[in-house]
N, C-alpha and C positions, 0 to 999 in steps of 0.2 A: 113596337118601339113607342116609347112616349111622344105625345104630340110636340112638346117643345124641342126634343132632339130631331124629330122628323122635320119640323119647320126650319130649324137651323141647318140641317143637312141639305134640304132642298134649296134654301136661300144661298148657302155658301157655293154649292155645286152650280146653281143657275148663274151666280156672279162669275165664277171661273169660266163656265162655259162661254158666256157673253164676252168676257175679256180675251178668251182664246179665239173666238171667231172674229174679234176686232183686230187682234194681233195678227191672225192669218192674213188679213188684207195687206200686211207689209210685204208679203210675197209679190204684190203687183208693184212694189218699188224695187224689191231686191233682184228679181229676174231681169227686168229691163236694164237696171244699172249694170249687172254683171254681163249681160249680153253686149251692151255698149263697150264696157271694158275690153272684153275679149275681141270684138270686131275691130275696135280702134287700134288695139295693140297689134294683133296678127294680120289683119287685112290691110289696114292704112299705115302700119308701123308707126303709130302716133300714140303711145300709151298716155292715158289721162293720169293726172296727179291726184284725182279725187275719186274716181269710181269705186275702186276696190275697198278705199277706206269707207266710203258712204255705205257700201254693201255690208261691210263688216259692222259698222255702227247700227245699222237697221236690224241686222240679224240678231244682235244681242238682245233687245227687247222682245223680239219674236220668241226666241228660244227661251227666255225667262218666263214670259207670261204663258207660254204653252205648257209649261211644267205642271202646274196645279190641276189643270183639266186632264193632262195625261196620267196623273196619278189616279184620278178618279176613274179613268177608262181602263186602268191596270196596264198602261202601256210602257211603264218603266221597266228597265231590266230587272228581272227576278230570277230566282232559282227555280225554274220550272221543273227540272229534274226532281228536285226535293219535293216540290208541291205535289207532283203527280205520283210520287212514290208513297206518300204518307196519306193516311185517311183524313176525312173531313174535320174530325176534332182536333187532330194535331195540326192540320192546316190553319184552323181557326186560331189555336194557341200561337202558332208562329206569327200569324198576322197581328194578333192582339199585342205581341211583344214588339213587333216591327214598327208600328205607327208612333209609339212613343219614342223610338229611336229617331225617327224622322223629325218628330217635333222637337226633340232636344237639339238635333243638327240644325234646324231652322233657327231656334233660339240663340245657339252659340254663334252661328253665322251672322244673325241679325246684330248681336252685340258688336261684332266688328264692322259690319256693313253700314251701320247707321253714321258712325263717326267718318268713314271713308266717303260716303255720299255727301255728308254735310260739309267736309272739307273741300271736296271738288266743287260744290255749290258756292261756297264762300270765296274760294280763289277764282271761280269762274274758269275752271280747268279747261285747256284746250289740249289737242292731240300733239302739238308741236311739230307737226308734219309741214311740208311745204304748203298744203292746203289749209292746215290749222283750224279745223272746225271745233266748236265747243264740244266737249264730251261730258260735261257735268250732267246734262239732261239724261244721258244714258246710264249713268252710275246711279241715278235715283231710282231706276227700275230694279236694282239689285234688292234693296230693303222691301220694296213693294212686292216683288215676286216671292220673297221669303215669307212675308206676312201671309200672302194667299196660299202658298204651299203649306205653311203650318196650320192655317185655318182648314184646308181641305184635308190634311191628315188627321187633324182633330175630329172633324165630323165623320170621316171614314172609321176612325177608331171608335167613336161613339156608336156609330151604326152597327159595327161588329159586336159591340158589348151588348147592345140592347136588342139586336135581331139575330136570333139563334140560326136563322136560314140564310144569313147574309152571304156566305161563301158557296152555297150550293148551286149546282148548275141550273136548277129550275127557278132560281130567284129571279124576279121580275127586273131588277136593276142590274144585277152583275152575275155573270156566271164565269167560272174558269173555263176558258177556251181549251178544247182538247186538240 
């Protein structure tokens, strides 16, 4: 693999791994809030007006920011039956076709997500619930996550193109789990 591609691959992957690790800390907010919501509702018969909404709002960025790292870890839903039924060369071709589709998906969604996030920011959008928290910060995570996912898909695609062993089980970075 050419040195610039390797450096770019490692930088984007490290960035997404770091963001994922920071986003995973949001579970330390989500779990206690959900626990509070359940206990207050079912034990004390006093449901909160904010707990479930807060958990939902915090889960959004967690979910969005985990996606790019999950793509690197090959954790997204895939057609494992097809991948295991074909040889490494066909698998490689399928993956080389797959990543530009993911990149195109990110670009198309980004085209719509940026105005959506910008409008939410300009209006100071809130949830219009009884608690009424601002939701515009959460909507800013959509374009950010799309950029990160598109970057990760791009470097994974470049790695496949330039590294002929990228999909083999003995590759140091990835293997297809059996």
